[in-house]
mmCIF file of the C-alpha atoms, coordinates in Angstrom:
data_MODEL
# 
_entry.id   MODEL 
# 
loop_
_atom_site.group_PDB 
_atom_site.id 
_atom_site.type_symbol 
_atom_site.label_atom_id 
_atom_site.label_alt_id 
_atom_site.label_comp_id 
_atom_site.label_asym_id 
_atom_site.label_entity_id 
_atom_site.label_seq_id 
_atom_site.pdbx_PDB_ins_code 
_atom_site.Cartn_x 
_atom_site.Cartn_y 
_atom_site.Cartn_z 
_atom_site.occupancy 
_atom_site.B_iso_or_equiv 
_atom_site.pdbx_formal_charge 
_atom_site.auth_seq_id 
_atom_site.auth_comp_id 
_atom_site.auth_asym_id 
_atom_site.auth_atom_id 
_atom_site.pdbx_PDB_model_num 
ATOM 1   C CA . UNK A 1 1   ? 8.520   5.634   19.869 1.00 0.00 ? 1   UNK A CA 1 
ATOM 2   C CA . UNK A 1 2   ? 9.772   2.090   19.590 1.00 0.00 ? 2   UNK A CA 1 
ATOM 3   C CA . UNK A 1 3   ? 11.273  -0.170  16.932 1.00 0.00 ? 3   UNK A CA 1 
ATOM 4   C CA . UNK A 1 4   ? 7.847   -0.606  15.268 1.00 0.00 ? 4   UNK A CA 1 
ATOM 5   C CA . UNK A 1 5   ? 6.841   3.064   15.246 1.00 0.00 ? 5   UNK A CA 1 
ATOM 6   C CA . UNK A 1 6   ? 6.963   5.403   12.317 1.00 0.00 ? 6   UNK A CA 1 
ATOM 7   C CA . UNK A 1 7   ? 5.824   8.937   13.039 1.00 0.00 ? 7   UNK A CA 1 
ATOM 8   C CA . UNK A 1 8   ? 3.887   10.894  10.478 1.00 0.00 ? 8   UNK A CA 1 
ATOM 9   C CA . UNK A 1 9   ? 0.944   13.236  10.423 1.00 0.00 ? 9   UNK A CA 1 
ATOM 10  C CA . UNK A 1 10  ? -1.509  13.899  7.662  1.00 0.00 ? 10  UNK A CA 1 
ATOM 11  C CA . UNK A 1 11  ? -4.774  15.679  7.128  1.00 0.00 ? 11  UNK A CA 1 
ATOM 12  C CA . UNK A 1 12  ? -7.221  14.698  4.450  1.00 0.00 ? 12  UNK A CA 1 
ATOM 13  C CA . UNK A 1 13  ? -10.790 14.931  3.271  1.00 0.00 ? 13  UNK A CA 1 
ATOM 14  C CA . UNK A 1 14  ? -12.193 11.557  2.171  1.00 0.00 ? 14  UNK A CA 1 
ATOM 15  C CA . UNK A 1 15  ? -13.282 11.513  -1.461 1.00 0.00 ? 15  UNK A CA 1 
ATOM 16  C CA . UNK A 1 16  ? -16.654 10.293  -2.737 1.00 0.00 ? 16  UNK A CA 1 
ATOM 17  C CA . UNK A 1 17  ? -15.445 6.684   -3.041 1.00 0.00 ? 17  UNK A CA 1 
ATOM 18  C CA . UNK A 1 18  ? -13.770 6.524   0.399  1.00 0.00 ? 18  UNK A CA 1 
ATOM 19  C CA . UNK A 1 19  ? -14.192 3.245   2.272  1.00 0.00 ? 19  UNK A CA 1 
ATOM 20  C CA . UNK A 1 20  ? -12.571 1.052   4.890  1.00 0.00 ? 20  UNK A CA 1 
ATOM 21  C CA . UNK A 1 21  ? -12.165 -2.664  5.067  1.00 0.00 ? 21  UNK A CA 1 
ATOM 22  C CA . UNK A 1 22  ? -10.367 -5.556  6.678  1.00 0.00 ? 22  UNK A CA 1 
ATOM 23  C CA . UNK A 1 23  ? -8.406  -7.799  4.382  1.00 0.00 ? 23  UNK A CA 1 
ATOM 24  C CA . UNK A 1 24  ? -5.478  -10.210 4.626  1.00 0.00 ? 24  UNK A CA 1 
ATOM 25  C CA . UNK A 1 25  ? -1.929  -9.989  3.379  1.00 0.00 ? 25  UNK A CA 1 
ATOM 26  C CA . UNK A 1 26  ? -0.807  -12.700 0.943  1.00 0.00 ? 26  UNK A CA 1 
ATOM 27  C CA . UNK A 1 27  ? 0.752   -14.496 3.951  1.00 0.00 ? 27  UNK A CA 1 
ATOM 28  C CA . UNK A 1 28  ? -2.567  -14.461 5.798  1.00 0.00 ? 28  UNK A CA 1 
ATOM 29  C CA . UNK A 1 29  ? -1.988  -11.631 8.275  1.00 0.00 ? 29  UNK A CA 1 
ATOM 30  C CA . UNK A 1 30  ? -4.998  -9.341  8.833  1.00 0.00 ? 30  UNK A CA 1 
ATOM 31  C CA . UNK A 1 31  ? -4.739  -5.638  7.914  1.00 0.00 ? 31  UNK A CA 1 
ATOM 32  C CA . UNK A 1 32  ? -7.073  -2.653  8.082  1.00 0.00 ? 32  UNK A CA 1 
ATOM 33  C CA . UNK A 1 33  ? -7.151  -0.678  4.854  1.00 0.00 ? 33  UNK A CA 1 
ATOM 34  C CA . UNK A 1 34  ? -8.576  2.841   4.745  1.00 0.00 ? 34  UNK A CA 1 
ATOM 35  C CA . UNK A 1 35  ? -9.289  3.885   1.151  1.00 0.00 ? 35  UNK A CA 1 
ATOM 36  C CA . UNK A 1 36  ? -9.500  7.683   1.290  1.00 0.00 ? 36  UNK A CA 1 
ATOM 37  C CA . UNK A 1 37  ? -9.966  8.199   -2.471 1.00 0.00 ? 37  UNK A CA 1 
ATOM 38  C CA . UNK A 1 38  ? -7.326  8.594   -3.774 1.00 0.00 ? 38  UNK A CA 1 
ATOM 39  C CA . UNK A 1 39  ? -4.893  7.855   -0.903 1.00 0.00 ? 39  UNK A CA 1 
ATOM 40  C CA . UNK A 1 40  ? -4.842  4.475   0.883  1.00 0.00 ? 40  UNK A CA 1 
ATOM 41  C CA . UNK A 1 41  ? -3.577  3.735   4.399  1.00 0.00 ? 41  UNK A CA 1 
ATOM 42  C CA . UNK A 1 42  ? -2.792  0.178   5.499  1.00 0.00 ? 42  UNK A CA 1 
ATOM 43  C CA . UNK A 1 43  ? -2.564  -0.540  9.250  1.00 0.00 ? 43  UNK A CA 1 
ATOM 44  C CA . UNK A 1 44  ? -1.010  -3.775  10.428 1.00 0.00 ? 44  UNK A CA 1 
ATOM 45  C CA . UNK A 1 45  ? 0.985   -5.063  13.371 1.00 0.00 ? 45  UNK A CA 1 
ATOM 46  C CA . UNK A 1 46  ? 3.681   -7.644  13.740 1.00 0.00 ? 46  UNK A CA 1 
ATOM 47  C CA . UNK A 1 47  ? 2.181   -10.953 14.967 1.00 0.00 ? 47  UNK A CA 1 
ATOM 48  C CA . UNK A 1 48  ? 3.659   -10.533 18.459 1.00 0.00 ? 48  UNK A CA 1 
ATOM 49  C CA . UNK A 1 49  ? 1.747   -7.250  18.877 1.00 0.00 ? 49  UNK A CA 1 
ATOM 50  C CA . UNK A 1 50  ? -1.648  -8.245  17.519 1.00 0.00 ? 50  UNK A CA 1 
ATOM 51  C CA . UNK A 1 51  ? -3.465  -7.472  20.812 1.00 0.00 ? 51  UNK A CA 1 
ATOM 52  C CA . UNK A 1 52  ? -2.213  -3.887  20.612 1.00 0.00 ? 52  UNK A CA 1 
ATOM 53  C CA . UNK A 1 53  ? -3.601  -3.578  17.085 1.00 0.00 ? 53  UNK A CA 1 
ATOM 54  C CA . UNK A 1 54  ? -6.930  -5.061  18.248 1.00 0.00 ? 54  UNK A CA 1 
ATOM 55  C CA . UNK A 1 55  ? -7.154  -2.520  21.095 1.00 0.00 ? 55  UNK A CA 1 
ATOM 56  C CA . UNK A 1 56  ? -6.324  0.294   18.685 1.00 0.00 ? 56  UNK A CA 1 
ATOM 57  C CA . UNK A 1 57  ? -8.988  -0.859  16.206 1.00 0.00 ? 57  UNK A CA 1 
ATOM 58  C CA . UNK A 1 58  ? -11.620 -0.978  18.955 1.00 0.00 ? 58  UNK A CA 1 
ATOM 59  C CA . UNK A 1 59  ? -10.706 2.532   20.081 1.00 0.00 ? 59  UNK A CA 1 
ATOM 60  C CA . UNK A 1 60  ? -10.713 3.736   16.475 1.00 0.00 ? 60  UNK A CA 1 
ATOM 61  C CA . UNK A 1 61  ? -14.213 2.280   15.978 1.00 0.00 ? 61  UNK A CA 1 
ATOM 62  C CA . UNK A 1 62  ? -15.562 3.980   19.124 1.00 0.00 ? 62  UNK A CA 1 
ATOM 63  C CA . UNK A 1 63  ? -14.068 7.364   18.273 1.00 0.00 ? 63  UNK A CA 1 
ATOM 64  C CA . UNK A 1 64  ? -15.166 7.164   14.622 1.00 0.00 ? 64  UNK A CA 1 
ATOM 65  C CA . UNK A 1 65  ? -18.723 6.458   15.799 1.00 0.00 ? 65  UNK A CA 1 
ATOM 66  C CA . UNK A 1 66  ? -18.606 9.554   18.023 1.00 0.00 ? 66  UNK A CA 1 
ATOM 67  C CA . UNK A 1 67  ? -17.397 11.675  15.110 1.00 0.00 ? 67  UNK A CA 1 
ATOM 68  C CA . UNK A 1 68  ? -20.141 10.301  12.850 1.00 0.00 ? 68  UNK A CA 1 
ATOM 69  C CA . UNK A 1 69  ? -22.752 11.124  15.514 1.00 0.00 ? 69  UNK A CA 1 
ATOM 70  C CA . UNK A 1 70  ? -21.468 14.723  15.674 1.00 0.00 ? 70  UNK A CA 1 
ATOM 71  C CA . UNK A 1 71  ? -21.483 15.139  11.907 1.00 0.00 ? 71  UNK A CA 1 
ATOM 72  C CA . UNK A 1 72  ? -24.778 13.313  11.263 1.00 0.00 ? 72  UNK A CA 1 
ATOM 73  C CA . UNK A 1 73  ? -26.831 13.274  14.501 1.00 0.00 ? 73  UNK A CA 1 
ATOM 74  C CA . UNK A 1 74  ? -29.853 11.728  12.742 1.00 0.00 ? 74  UNK A CA 1 
ATOM 75  C CA . UNK A 1 75  ? -27.824 8.717   11.563 1.00 0.00 ? 75  UNK A CA 1 
ATOM 76  C CA . UNK A 1 76  ? -26.814 5.685   13.644 1.00 0.00 ? 76  UNK A CA 1 
ATOM 77  C CA . UNK A 1 77  ? -26.195 6.509   17.279 1.00 0.00 ? 77  UNK A CA 1 
ATOM 78  C CA . UNK A 1 78  ? -22.684 6.400   18.732 1.00 0.00 ? 78  UNK A CA 1 
ATOM 79  C CA . UNK A 1 79  ? -22.020 3.665   21.258 1.00 0.00 ? 79  UNK A CA 1 
ATOM 80  C CA . UNK A 1 80  ? -22.102 4.886   24.847 1.00 0.00 ? 80  UNK A CA 1 
ATOM 81  C CA . UNK A 1 81  ? -19.097 4.569   27.097 1.00 0.00 ? 81  UNK A CA 1 
ATOM 82  C CA . UNK A 1 82  ? -20.765 1.698   28.965 1.00 0.00 ? 82  UNK A CA 1 
ATOM 83  C CA . UNK A 1 83  ? -21.830 -0.223  25.847 1.00 0.00 ? 83  UNK A CA 1 
ATOM 84  C CA . UNK A 1 84  ? -19.700 -3.237  25.035 1.00 0.00 ? 84  UNK A CA 1 
ATOM 85  C CA . UNK A 1 85  ? -17.906 -3.113  21.668 1.00 0.00 ? 85  UNK A CA 1 
ATOM 86  C CA . UNK A 1 86  ? -19.702 -4.847  18.815 1.00 0.00 ? 86  UNK A CA 1 
ATOM 87  C CA . UNK A 1 87  ? -16.621 -6.881  17.906 1.00 0.00 ? 87  UNK A CA 1 
ATOM 88  C CA . UNK A 1 88  ? -16.786 -10.654 18.001 1.00 0.00 ? 88  UNK A CA 1 
ATOM 89  C CA . UNK A 1 89  ? -14.592 -12.265 20.610 1.00 0.00 ? 89  UNK A CA 1 
ATOM 90  C CA . UNK A 1 90  ? -12.392 -15.104 19.415 1.00 0.00 ? 90  UNK A CA 1 
ATOM 91  C CA . UNK A 1 91  ? -12.452 -17.958 21.928 1.00 0.00 ? 91  UNK A CA 1 
ATOM 92  C CA . UNK A 1 92  ? -9.980  -20.170 19.993 1.00 0.00 ? 92  UNK A CA 1 
ATOM 93  C CA . UNK A 1 93  ? -12.757 -22.615 19.213 1.00 0.00 ? 93  UNK A CA 1 
ATOM 94  C CA . UNK A 1 94  ? -13.193 -24.259 15.855 1.00 0.00 ? 94  UNK A CA 1 
ATOM 95  C CA . UNK A 1 95  ? -15.227 -21.937 13.650 1.00 0.00 ? 95  UNK A CA 1 
ATOM 96  C CA . UNK A 1 96  ? -13.933 -18.749 15.283 1.00 0.00 ? 96  UNK A CA 1 
ATOM 97  C CA . UNK A 1 97  ? -11.838 -16.492 13.090 1.00 0.00 ? 97  UNK A CA 1 
ATOM 98  C CA . UNK A 1 98  ? -8.300  -17.790 13.129 1.00 0.00 ? 98  UNK A CA 1 
ATOM 99  C CA . UNK A 1 99  ? -9.025  -20.831 15.325 1.00 0.00 ? 99  UNK A CA 1 
ATOM 100 C CA . UNK A 1 100 ? -8.638  -24.416 14.209 1.00 0.00 ? 100 UNK A CA 1 
ATOM 101 C CA . UNK A 1 101 ? -5.383  -23.941 12.322 1.00 0.00 ? 101 UNK A CA 1 
# 
């Protein structure tokens, strides 16, 4: 654990209106919000640790796709270990998310 860590554990079953989405804080910082219906979880990182949050989000996406494939094998296929992530790469060019500020 470090100065940014808070340990907790929870188990839940998503309700019928469960969803996930990326949004921004009033100050502009990006956050991942998991709406579990009725509980919400917000995941964010301090600006100096944004690469760690990005890596975590990519891992979360891969593992969630594997779980979905196990639960619903006839749905979308899970990405293979050799498949590149489907996340857009920001190249700090005008028009990229967050660039041009």
